C-alpha positions as CSV (number, residue, x, y, z in Angstrom):
1,M,63.2,160.5,106.1
2,F,62.8,163.9,108.3
3,N,61.7,165.6,105.1
4,L,59.1,162.8,104.2
5,L,58.0,162.9,107.8
6,R,57.4,166.7,107.5
7,M,55.6,166.3,104.4
8,D,53.3,164.0,105.8
9,L,52.4,166.0,108.8
10,R,51.5,168.8,106.8
11,R,49.3,166.7,104.6
12,L,47.7,165.2,107.6
13,F,46.7,168.8,108.8
14,K,45.3,169.6,105.4
15,T,43.1,166.3,105.2
16,R,39.6,166.7,105.9
17,S,39.3,163.1,107.3
18,F,41.5,164.1,110.1
19,Y,39.1,166.7,111.3
20,V,36.2,164.4,110.6
21,V,37.4,161.8,112.8
22,L,38.4,164.4,115.7
23,A,34.8,165.6,115.3
24,V,33.3,162.0,115.8
25,T,35.7,161.6,118.7
26,A,34.4,164.8,120.4
27,A,31.0,164.2,119.4
28,L,30.6,160.8,120.9
29,L,32.0,161.6,124.1
30,V,29.9,164.9,124.5
31,M,27.1,162.7,124.0
32,T,28.1,160.2,126.6
33,V,28.8,162.8,129.3
34,A,25.3,164.6,128.4
35,M,23.5,161.3,128.8
36,V,25.0,160.9,132.1
37,S,24.1,164.4,133.2
38,T,20.5,163.6,132.2
39,V,20.3,160.5,134.0
40,I,21.5,161.7,137.3
41,D,19.0,164.7,137.0
42,Q,15.6,163.9,138.0
43,A,14.1,167.0,136.6
44,K,15.5,166.3,133.2
45,L,14.3,162.6,133.4
46,D,10.8,163.9,134.3
47,A,10.9,166.1,131.3
48,L,12.0,163.4,128.9
49,K,8.9,161.4,130.2
50,S,6.7,164.1,129.7
51,T,7.4,164.3,126.1
52,G,6.5,160.4,125.7
53,I,10.1,159.2,125.6
54,V,10.3,155.8,127.3
55,V,13.2,156.0,129.7
56,T,14.1,152.6,131.2
57,G,16.5,152.1,134.1
58,G,16.6,155.8,134.8
59,D,17.1,155.5,138.6
60,S,19.0,158.8,139.1
61,E,19.5,157.8,142.9
62,A,21.3,154.7,141.8
63,V,23.6,156.6,139.4
64,M,24.3,159.2,141.9
65,E,25.3,156.5,144.2
66,L,27.5,155.2,141.4
67,L,29.1,158.6,140.8
68,R,29.5,159.6,144.4
69,G,33.1,159.5,145.3
70,M,34.4,158.9,141.8
71,N,37.2,161.1,140.8
72,R,37.9,162.3,137.5
73,L,40.4,159.8,136.5
74,D,37.8,156.9,137.3
75,F,35.2,158.9,135.2
76,L,37.8,159.1,132.5
77,H,38.3,155.5,132.5
78,E,34.4,155.0,132.4
79,C,34.4,157.1,129.1
80,L,37.4,155.8,127.2
81,G,37.7,152.3,128.6
82,S,35.5,150.7,126.2
83,G,38.3,150.8,123.4
84,F,36.4,153.0,120.6
85,L,39.4,155.2,120.4
86,L,41.3,152.2,118.8
87,A,38.3,152.0,116.1
88,L,38.6,155.8,115.3
89,A,42.3,156.0,115.3
90,C,42.6,153.0,113.0
91,T,39.9,154.2,110.6
92,G,41.7,157.6,110.6
93,V,45.1,156.2,109.6
94,T,43.4,154.1,107.1
95,L,41.7,156.8,105.4
96,F,44.8,159.0,105.6
97,V,47.4,156.3,104.0
98,N,44.8,155.3,101.4
99,G,44.5,159.0,100.2
100,D,48.2,158.4,98.8
101,F,47.0,155.6,96.5
102,S,43.6,157.2,95.4
103,S,45.4,160.3,94.4
104,G,48.4,158.8,92.8
105,C,50.6,160.6,95.4
106,V,52.5,157.4,96.6
107,K,53.9,157.1,93.0
108,N,55.6,160.5,93.1
109,I,56.8,159.8,96.6
110,C,58.6,156.5,95.8
111,F,59.9,158.0,92.6
112,A,61.6,160.7,94.8
113,R,62.4,158.3,97.6
114,P,63.2,155.0,96.1
115,R,63.5,153.3,99.5
116,R,60.1,152.4,100.2
117,W,60.8,151.6,104.1
118,E,61.2,155.2,104.5
119,Y,57.7,155.5,103.4
120,V,56.6,153.1,105.7
121,L,58.4,154.2,108.9
122,S,57.0,157.8,108.1
123,K,53.5,156.4,108.2
124,I,54.2,154.7,111.4
125,F,55.3,157.8,113.2
126,V,52.3,159.6,111.5
127,A,50.3,157.1,113.0
128,G,51.8,157.6,116.4
129,F,51.2,161.2,116.2
130,Y,47.5,160.7,114.9
131,S,46.6,158.3,117.7
132,A,48.0,160.8,120.2
133,I,46.0,163.7,119.2
134,I,42.8,161.5,119.3
135,T,43.8,160.2,122.8
136,I,44.4,163.6,124.1
137,L,41.2,164.9,122.6
138,G,39.3,162.2,124.4
139,V,40.8,162.9,127.6
140,L,40.3,166.5,127.3
141,V,36.6,166.5,126.3
142,S,36.2,163.7,129.1
143,L,37.5,166.0,131.7
144,V,36.2,169.3,130.6
145,C,32.4,168.0,129.6
146,P,31.6,167.0,133.3
147,V,32.4,170.5,134.6
148,L,30.1,172.2,131.9
149,T,27.2,169.8,132.7
150,G,27.6,170.1,136.3
151,L,28.9,166.6,137.3
152,R,30.7,167.0,140.4
153,L,33.7,164.6,140.7
154,E,36.7,164.4,143.0
155,P,39.9,165.7,141.7
156,S,42.8,163.7,140.4
157,S,46.5,164.6,139.9
158,F,47.8,165.6,136.7
159,A,50.5,163.3,137.0
160,E,48.0,160.6,137.1
161,I,45.9,161.7,134.3
162,M,49.1,161.8,132.3
163,Q,50.2,158.5,133.0
164,Y,46.7,157.1,132.1
165,T,46.8,159.0,128.6
166,F,50.2,157.5,128.0
167,W,48.9,153.9,129.0
168,M,45.9,154.5,126.7
169,W,48.1,155.9,123.8
170,L,50.4,153.0,123.4
171,P,47.9,150.3,122.4
172,T,45.8,152.9,120.3
173,W,49.1,153.4,118.3
174,A,49.8,149.9,118.0
175,F,46.0,149.2,116.8
176,S,46.3,152.1,114.2
177,L,48.9,150.2,112.4
178,L,46.6,147.5,111.4
179,G,45.1,150.2,109.2
180,L,48.3,151.1,107.6
181,A,49.2,147.2,107.1
182,L,45.8,146.5,105.5
183,V,46.0,149.6,103.1
184,L,49.4,148.9,101.8
185,L,48.2,145.2,101.3
186,T,44.8,145.8,99.5
187,R,45.5,149.3,98.2
188,S,42.0,150.2,99.4
189,S,40.4,151.7,102.6
190,T,37.4,149.4,102.7
191,L,38.8,146.3,104.4
192,G,40.8,148.7,106.9
193,V,37.7,150.4,107.9
194,I,35.5,147.2,108.4
195,V,38.2,145.5,110.4
196,A,38.9,148.8,112.5
197,V,35.3,148.9,113.4
198,A,34.9,145.4,114.1
199,A,38.0,144.8,116.0
200,G,38.2,148.0,117.7
201,G,34.5,147.6,118.7
202,G,35.2,144.4,120.4
203,L,33.6,142.0,117.9
204,T,36.7,140.2,117.3
205,A,37.5,139.8,121.0
206,A,33.8,138.5,121.7
207,L,34.1,136.0,118.9
208,L,37.5,134.6,120.1
209,Q,36.2,134.7,123.9
210,G,33.4,132.2,122.6
211,L,35.7,130.2,120.7
212,C,38.1,129.5,123.4
213,Q,35.3,129.0,125.9
214,G,33.8,126.3,123.4
215,F,36.9,124.3,122.8
216,G,38.3,124.8,126.5
217,W,41.2,126.9,125.2
218,P,42.9,129.6,127.5
219,D,41.5,133.1,127.3
220,L,43.5,134.2,124.0
221,A,41.2,137.3,123.8
222,Q,43.0,138.9,126.6
223,H,45.9,139.7,124.7
224,L,43.8,141.5,121.9
225,L,44.3,145.3,121.9
226,N,40.7,145.9,122.5
227,M,40.5,143.7,125.9
228,V,44.0,145.1,126.9
229,V,42.7,148.7,126.9
230,R,39.3,147.4,128.5
231,A,40.9,145.3,131.3
232,Q,44.6,146.4,131.8
233,C,44.5,150.3,131.0
234,A,43.0,151.1,134.5
235,P,43.6,154.0,136.6
236,M,47.2,153.6,138.1
237,P,47.7,150.1,136.7
238,D,50.2,148.1,138.7
239,G,53.5,146.1,137.6
240,S,51.5,143.3,135.9
241,R,49.1,145.4,134.1
242,I,51.8,147.6,132.7
243,A,53.7,144.8,131.4
244,M,50.6,143.3,129.6
245,I,50.1,146.6,128.0
246,L,53.7,147.0,127.0
247,G,53.9,143.4,125.8
248,C,50.8,143.5,123.7
249,S,51.3,146.9,122.3
250,L,54.7,146.2,121.3
251,G,53.9,142.7,119.9
252,W,51.1,143.7,117.9
253,G,52.6,146.8,116.7
254,A,55.8,145.0,115.6
255,L,53.5,142.5,113.8
256,Y,51.6,145.0,111.9
257,A,54.7,147.2,111.2
258,A,56.5,144.0,109.8
259,G,53.4,143.4,107.6
260,S,53.4,147.1,106.4
261,F,57.1,146.8,105.4
262,A,56.6,143.4,103.4
263,A,53.3,144.4,101.8
264,M,55.0,147.8,100.6
265,E,58.1,146.0,99.4
266,K,56.5,143.1,97.7
267,R,53.5,144.7,95.9
268,D,53.8,147.0,93.0
269,I,52.9,150.9,93.5
């Protein structure tokens, strides 16, 4: 089991898609912070307008008023609270696991390790590591970029930032297991990537919210992982929010893990 996990981790660091996903994560966050720094700088706004670019809603004073008094932890949540890290982590895990099937590597692994549950368990831990790397990268980029672009934010303690990172990582790990389950079920990365973008981007939550409102049902969408990240992973969450994060992350993670085990055992390699 541990040998299989070490092999997967070595393969992960040699996989091109891993670095592509990390680069996309960093690029999206850099663009976000750069746009914020541009909006609050009136000189930059005037320079953009002089080139013919139409800037709507570019009230730098209003944005400065919003940022005034905001600490690094609040800004961190503004950057990561949309849930896009879920889509990136799920996409990355989907591409990594699918590499075993597209290359035929899974046949050699299962021949050497006949117990298929070991294969799935190793991938679950790799998904947790993958999600942790993406979450930590997102936090670091969101904290460093404001300093480089001149955004002045109130300081936050290291303990608060670490706590926020942990509660952000749990639902990200759970959601990434969706990609694992779909690859093991379909033996393809196509469905996993589509679902990762749709569900991670909030489309599934929006559709479910509309359905619940139309039929007068309770708000079931609040239990989806994308909505958990948006609504519950706030800076310094209270006990009820922590319970929601833990419950939804463990629940969805267990469901996706069970689906992965079942798909691996039932389908031929």
